Each structure stands twice: as structure tokens, then as C-alpha cells.
C-alpha positions as CSV (number, residue, x, y, z in Angstrom):
1,M,70.1,12.0,19.2
2,K,73.4,11.7,18.0
3,F,75.7,8.9,17.0
4,M,79.5,7.7,16.9
5,V,80.6,4.3,15.6
6,T,84.3,2.9,16.0
7,G,85.1,0.2,13.9
8,G,83.2,2.2,11.0
9,S,85.3,1.4,8.2
10,G,85.4,-2.6,9.3
11,F,83.0,-5.5,8.2
12,V,80.7,-5.2,11.6
13,G,80.8,-1.6,11.4
14,S,80.2,-0.8,8.1
15,H,76.4,-2.9,8.4
16,I,75.8,-0.9,11.6
17,V,76.4,2.2,10.1
18,D,74.1,1.4,6.8
19,A,71.3,0.4,9.6
20,L,71.9,3.8,11.1
21,E,71.6,5.8,7.9
22,K,68.0,4.0,7.2
23,H,66.9,5.3,10.9
24,F,68.4,8.6,11.6
25,P,69.4,11.3,9.3
26,P,73.4,11.0,7.9
27,S,74.1,14.1,9.8
28,S,73.7,12.6,13.3
29,I,76.3,9.7,12.3
30,S,80.0,10.1,12.9
31,L,82.6,7.6,12.5
32,I,86.0,7.1,14.2
33,V,88.3,5.4,11.8
34,R,92.2,5.5,11.2
35,N,92.2,5.6,7.2
36,P,89.5,8.5,6.4
37,T,90.0,7.3,2.8
38,K,88.4,4.1,3.1
39,V,85.0,5.8,3.9
40,K,85.1,8.5,1.7
41,I,81.5,7.3,0.4
42,R,80.3,8.0,4.1
43,S,81.6,11.6,4.0
44,E,79.9,12.2,0.7
45,A,76.8,11.1,2.5
46,G,76.4,13.3,5.0
47,I,78.5,11.6,7.5
48,T,80.9,13.1,10.0
49,V,84.1,11.2,9.4
50,F,87.0,11.7,12.4
51,Q,90.9,10.2,11.7
52,G,91.5,8.3,15.0
53,D,92.5,5.4,17.2
54,I,91.2,3.5,19.9
55,T,94.5,3.0,21.7
56,N,95.2,6.6,21.3
57,L,93.3,8.6,24.1
58,E,93.5,12.1,23.4
59,S,92.5,11.5,19.6
60,L,89.2,9.9,21.1
61,H,88.6,12.7,23.6
62,R,89.1,15.3,20.5
63,V,86.5,13.7,18.4
64,M,83.8,13.2,21.0
65,T,84.5,17.0,22.3
66,D,84.3,18.1,18.8
67,F,81.2,16.1,17.7
68,R,79.3,15.5,21.3
69,P,77.8,12.1,20.4
70,N,74.6,10.6,22.4
71,V,75.5,7.1,21.8
72,V,78.7,5.5,21.1
73,I,78.9,2.2,18.9
74,H,81.9,0.1,20.1
75,A,82.3,-2.3,16.9
76,A,86.3,-1.8,16.6
77,A,88.4,-4.8,17.7
78,L,91.8,-6.8,16.6
79,A,90.7,-10.3,16.0
80,D,93.8,-12.1,14.9
81,D,94.3,-15.5,16.4
82,W,98.0,-15.0,16.0
83,A,98.4,-11.7,17.3
84,P,100.5,-11.2,20.8
85,L,98.2,-11.4,23.7
86,S,99.8,-7.5,24.7
87,K,98.8,-6.2,21.2
88,L,95.2,-8.0,21.8
89,M,94.8,-6.5,25.2
90,E,96.3,-2.9,23.8
91,T,93.5,-2.9,21.5
92,N,90.3,-5.0,22.5
93,A,91.0,-4.0,26.5
94,Q,92.4,-0.9,26.8
95,G,90.9,0.7,23.6
96,T,87.8,-0.3,25.4
97,Q,89.0,1.7,28.0
98,N,89.9,4.6,26.3
99,I,86.5,4.7,24.5
100,I,84.8,4.9,28.0
101,D,87.2,7.4,29.5
102,A,86.7,10.1,26.4
103,M,82.9,9.2,26.9
104,V,83.1,10.1,30.8
105,Q,85.6,13.2,30.0
106,S,83.1,14.6,27.0
107,C,80.2,14.6,29.4
108,T,77.7,13.9,26.5
109,A,77.5,10.4,25.6
110,D,75.3,8.4,27.9
111,L,75.1,5.0,26.3
112,L,78.0,2.7,24.7
113,I,76.9,-0.6,23.2
114,H,79.6,-2.5,22.8
115,I,79.9,-5.6,20.3
116,S,81.5,-8.5,22.1
117,S,81.9,-11.8,21.0
118,S,80.3,-15.6,21.7
119,G,84.1,-16.3,22.5
120,V,83.7,-15.6,25.7
121,Y,81.8,-18.4,26.4
122,P,83.4,-22.2,27.1
123,R,83.7,-24.6,24.2
124,K,81.0,-26.5,25.3
125,T,78.6,-28.8,22.8
126,S,75.2,-29.6,22.4
127,V,74.2,-27.1,25.1
128,H,72.7,-23.6,24.4
129,L,74.7,-21.2,26.0
130,A,73.0,-18.1,27.8
131,E,74.1,-14.8,28.7
132,D,74.8,-16.3,32.2
133,T,76.9,-19.0,31.4
134,P,80.2,-18.4,32.9
135,Y,83.4,-17.2,30.8
136,G,85.9,-20.0,29.1
137,P,87.6,-17.9,26.7
138,Y,89.8,-20.7,24.6
139,G,92.3,-18.3,22.7
140,D,93.9,-14.9,23.3
141,Y,91.6,-12.9,21.4
142,H,88.9,-14.3,23.1
143,K,90.6,-13.4,26.7
144,S,91.1,-10.1,25.4
145,K,87.5,-9.8,24.6
146,V,86.4,-11.3,28.4
147,A,88.7,-8.3,29.9
148,A,87.0,-5.9,27.7
149,E,83.6,-7.1,28.8
150,E,84.7,-6.8,32.3
151,I,85.5,-3.1,31.6
152,V,82.4,-2.3,30.4
153,K,80.6,-4.3,33.5
154,A,82.5,-2.3,35.9
155,T,81.2,0.8,34.0
156,M,78.0,0.4,34.5
157,E,78.2,-0.7,37.8
158,K,79.9,2.2,38.9
159,R,77.1,4.0,36.9
160,L,79.6,6.2,34.7
161,V,77.9,5.2,31.3
162,N,74.8,3.3,30.5
163,T,75.8,0.0,28.9
164,T,74.7,-2.7,26.3
165,I,76.6,-5.6,25.2
166,I,76.0,-7.7,22.3
167,R,77.6,-11.1,21.5
168,P,77.8,-12.4,18.2
169,P,78.3,-15.8,17.2
170,N,80.2,-16.2,13.6
171,V,79.3,-13.3,11.3
172,M,78.7,-13.6,7.9
173,G,77.7,-10.8,5.0
174,I,79.0,-8.7,2.2
175,R,82.3,-6.9,2.8
176,D,83.7,-9.9,4.9
177,F,87.3,-10.1,3.5
178,T,88.3,-12.5,6.3
179,H,86.4,-15.4,8.1
180,M,83.9,-16.1,4.7
181,A,86.7,-15.5,2.6
182,R,89.4,-17.7,4.0
183,I,85.9,-20.4,4.1
184,C,85.4,-20.0,0.5
185,Q,89.0,-19.8,-0.3
186,A,89.9,-23.0,1.3
187,I,86.8,-24.8,-0.1
188,K,88.3,-23.7,-3.8
189,K,91.4,-24.8,-3.5
190,R,90.1,-28.1,-1.8
191,K,91.8,-27.6,1.5
192,F,88.8,-27.4,3.8
193,P,88.8,-30.5,5.5
194,I,85.5,-32.0,6.8
195,I,86.0,-33.0,10.3
196,N,83.5,-36.2,11.7
197,E,81.8,-35.9,8.4
198,G,80.6,-32.4,9.1
199,K,77.9,-33.0,11.8
200,A,79.0,-30.0,13.7
201,I,76.3,-27.5,14.1
202,Q,77.4,-24.0,13.9
203,T,75.8,-21.1,15.0
204,W,76.0,-17.7,12.6
205,V,74.5,-14.1,12.3
206,A,73.8,-12.1,9.2
207,A,75.3,-8.7,9.5
208,E,72.3,-7.0,8.8
209,D,70.6,-8.9,11.5
210,L,73.5,-8.1,14.1
211,A,73.0,-4.4,12.8
212,Q,69.3,-5.0,14.0
213,A,70.1,-5.6,17.2
214,V,71.7,-2.4,17.7
215,I,69.1,-0.4,16.6
216,L,67.1,-2.5,18.9
217,A,69.2,-1.3,21.9
218,I,69.2,2.3,20.8
219,N,65.6,2.4,20.7
220,L,64.7,0.5,23.9
221,Q,67.5,1.6,25.7
222,K,66.0,1.5,29.1
223,K,65.3,-2.3,28.7
224,A,68.8,-2.5,26.9
225,S,70.9,-0.7,29.5
226,G,72.9,-2.9,31.7
227,Q,71.9,-5.7,29.5
228,I,73.7,-9.1,27.7
229,Y,72.5,-10.0,24.5
230,N,73.0,-13.4,22.4
231,V,72.1,-12.5,19.0
232,K,72.0,-15.5,15.8
233,S,70.1,-16.0,12.8
234,F,70.3,-19.6,11.9
235,E,72.3,-22.9,12.6
236,I,73.7,-24.7,10.2
237,S,75.8,-28.1,9.8
238,V,79.5,-27.7,8.7
239,K,78.1,-30.4,5.9
240,E,75.8,-28.0,4.6
241,L,77.6,-24.8,4.7
242,Y,80.3,-26.4,2.6
243,N,77.6,-28.0,0.3
244,Q,76.0,-24.5,-0.3
245,I,79.4,-22.7,-0.9
246,A,80.4,-25.5,-3.2
247,S,77.5,-25.0,-5.3
248,R,77.9,-21.7,-5.4
249,L,81.8,-21.7,-6.4
250,N,80.9,-25.0,-9.2
251,I,82.8,-27.3,-6.7
252,T,82.2,-30.9,-7.6
253,K,85.1,-32.5,-6.2
254,P,84.1,-34.1,-3.0
255,P,86.2,-32.8,0.4
256,K,88.7,-34.6,2.3
257,K,87.4,-35.9,5.0
258,Y,89.0,-36.7,8.5
259,S,88.2,-38.3,12.0
260,Y,88.0,-35.3,14.9
261,R,90.9,-37.1,16.8
262,L,93.1,-37.0,13.8
263,A,92.0,-33.6,12.5
264,Y,92.8,-32.0,16.2
265,I,96.2,-34.0,16.2
266,G,97.2,-32.2,12.8
267,G,95.9,-29.2,14.1
268,F,98.7,-29.4,16.9
269,I,101.2,-30.3,14.7
270,S,100.6,-27.6,12.2
271,E,100.8,-25.1,15.2
272,I,104.2,-26.6,16.5
273,I,105.4,-25.9,12.5
274,G,103.8,-22.3,12.3
275,K,105.7,-21.3,15.6
276,L,109.0,-22.6,14.3
277,K,108.6,-21.1,10.8
278,Q,106.9,-18.0,12.9
279,K,104.5,-18.4,10.1
280,P,100.5,-18.9,11.6
281,S,98.8,-22.2,9.9
282,T,96.2,-22.6,8.4
283,L,94.8,-25.3,10.4
284,N,95.1,-25.0,14.3
285,R,93.1,-27.0,17.3
286,Y,91.0,-24.0,17.4
287,R,89.7,-24.4,14.2
288,V,89.3,-28.1,14.6
289,I,87.0,-27.4,17.9
290,K,85.4,-24.7,15.8
291,F,84.1,-26.8,12.8
292,G,84.7,-30.0,14.4
293,K,82.2,-29.6,17.7
294,D,78.5,-28.0,18.2
295,R,78.4,-24.4,18.9
296,L,75.0,-23.6,20.0
297,F,73.4,-20.3,21.6
298,D,70.0,-19.2,23.0
299,D,69.2,-15.8,21.8
300,S,65.8,-16.0,23.7
301,K,66.8,-13.1,25.9
302,I,67.0,-10.7,23.3
303,R,63.7,-11.9,21.4
304,S,61.6,-11.4,24.6
305,E,63.1,-8.2,26.0
306,L,63.6,-6.3,22.6
307,N,61.3,-8.4,20.0
308,Y,64.4,-9.2,18.1
309,Q,63.2,-11.1,15.0
310,P,66.1,-12.2,12.5
311,I,65.2,-12.1,8.7
312,A,68.1,-13.3,7.3
313,S,67.9,-17.0,6.2
314,A,71.5,-19.3,5.8
315,K,70.8,-20.3,2.0
316,D,70.2,-16.1,1.0
317,T,73.0,-14.8,3.3
318,I,75.5,-17.6,1.8
319,A,74.5,-16.9,-1.6
320,D,74.4,-13.3,-1.0
321,T,78.0,-12.9,0.6
322,V,79.7,-15.8,-2.0
323,T,78.3,-13.9,-4.8
324,W,80.1,-10.9,-3.3
325,L,83.1,-12.3,-2.8
326,Q,83.4,-13.4,-6.6
327,K,82.3,-9.8,-7.7
328,E,85.4,-8.6,-5.8
329,G,87.7,-11.0,-7.0
330,I,88.6,-12.9,-4.1
331,V,87.2,-16.4,-4.8
């Protein structure tokens, strides 16, 4: 069996590659990346690295014809709150279509594992969102992920390629230069507001647990084919998340606290100012909702069907991530 990973130089993709290396020979793994120099260590380990771009169908067809993978794990995506919808659609939706078209043209790959996002769900609170919950994307990025999922679903319905969709919530782990890095930087600079006393519960998945779900979908592909799975590691309140990070960073000053209503208004005003200055604002309504309202998910389906058992704890994952960010000089 041979594997091809898109986004293998990124945060989530790199952990998927780590998991593949533990279970399969390096010679059976390939990556499609825009900048091969970022993954030089992978090629030195025996993994095949191709230069390509998911927005360029010709490059995808070329590398798939050359390597002829049986399984494609699609982890590449543009995740940017401020990117134009057209750019998000080009990368996340059309890029997914290009991956599928290249798989069909090469006539070798028979399984696509698509890494989606829990952002396709509505912003319901105090409800454990399950895979059959109707779509309700909040922003343009999440709309593009819905569009990508619809393409994957249509592919399965047409029986062109077997597909499995995995929906992670917030992902945490080493090599995260964006989400956790920004949270830790904001806490260090005392710019991370605690909304509604930090009571909101967030759901996270450790990157290694997400990678474990991918391996299960590969090994149990007869069960996983055509399915959508939520995946998570732990739930934690924003207050506890803040306290654990602050403790690791030796932050003793109490955070600024705001009511949900005041924070939401502040986020709205900040968005307007950001648009006028053509500069992304740190605070926006989406982030107020994200850190001010519960966000819970039901992962019983992947547990029962694929015997998924997360191994990461909140305490250890936060500690490892913050320590890595400190070593990298990011916080």
C-alpha cells in the first residue's frame, strides 16, 4: 500500500506523516508540498517528496501518475479568517476537486481521507454536535470547508473514489505556529480577554490523536469508507486553558475580564476598524463566540465503529505545546 499526503509540511499534515512512518515503510509514503526544502528531513528518511500545488491540477496529476498511491490523505488547506472567499474557495474547495480529479485520472488511488473541520457545524451551544447535524458555517473559511465536503460526498455517491471525512475541532500540539501560538502570545502580552468568567467549554484534539484516527480509517477502510467522523481528545474550560498556559509561562497577573455582551460589541467594532485600515483585527465576533460559548462534540461514532481511543490529556498536551513554543522562541 502506498500513501500520498497533501499539506505534509504543515502542522496537522506533519503529525499524520509521523503516524504513517510508525506503521508503514518510509518508501511507501509521499508528500505534495509547495516548498520541498521545508521537508528535507523527510526525504532524507526515505519519504518521496514532490513539489506541487493543490490549486494546479496538472502538477497533481503528474505526481500521482509518478508515485501511484493507493491512499491520499488530504490535509492541505488555507485557514485564514481574513482571506477573500474567492481565495478560500480556490484552495479549499477547488483544490479538493483537483485532488479527486487527479486520483481518478491516475486510476490508482482508491481511498481519499479528507481532513475537514468542525467549523462546518452551526454555532450551537450546550449541545454535543454529531455527524448528522446540518451544516451551519459561521465564516468564509468554514463555508469553503463545507463546499469541499460537498465535493467529497458527491465523489463517493458517484462511486469514483472511496472517501472518509474526519472533522477535528481545535487541534493542539507541537509545530503549531498559528492557533496555540497566538493564544500563548496573547496571554503573555495580557491581551487574551476572559469572557463570561471563562466558563465556556472548548473541545480539542491533540495532533497525535487526530493522526491516530487517520491510521484507523486506513486500516479499517471497509468500515470507514463513505463515513464522516468527529474526533476529539478532551474538553476544557477557557478559564482552565488560560490558567494552565499562564502557569507554564509564569504569568501571575490576572487577565482582563469582560461580559459576553461587551466583548461581542468590542469584536464588532474591531472588525469595522480592521476593514477600514485593511488590517486584520485580533478581536472579532467569531473569536468572541469561540471563547465565550460552549463548543461540544459527540465522537461516539468513531469510538464504536473504529475503536478510536484518544491517548492525549489536556495537561500533558498543553505542557508539551507551550514548552515547544518556548524552545522555538515563539513565546
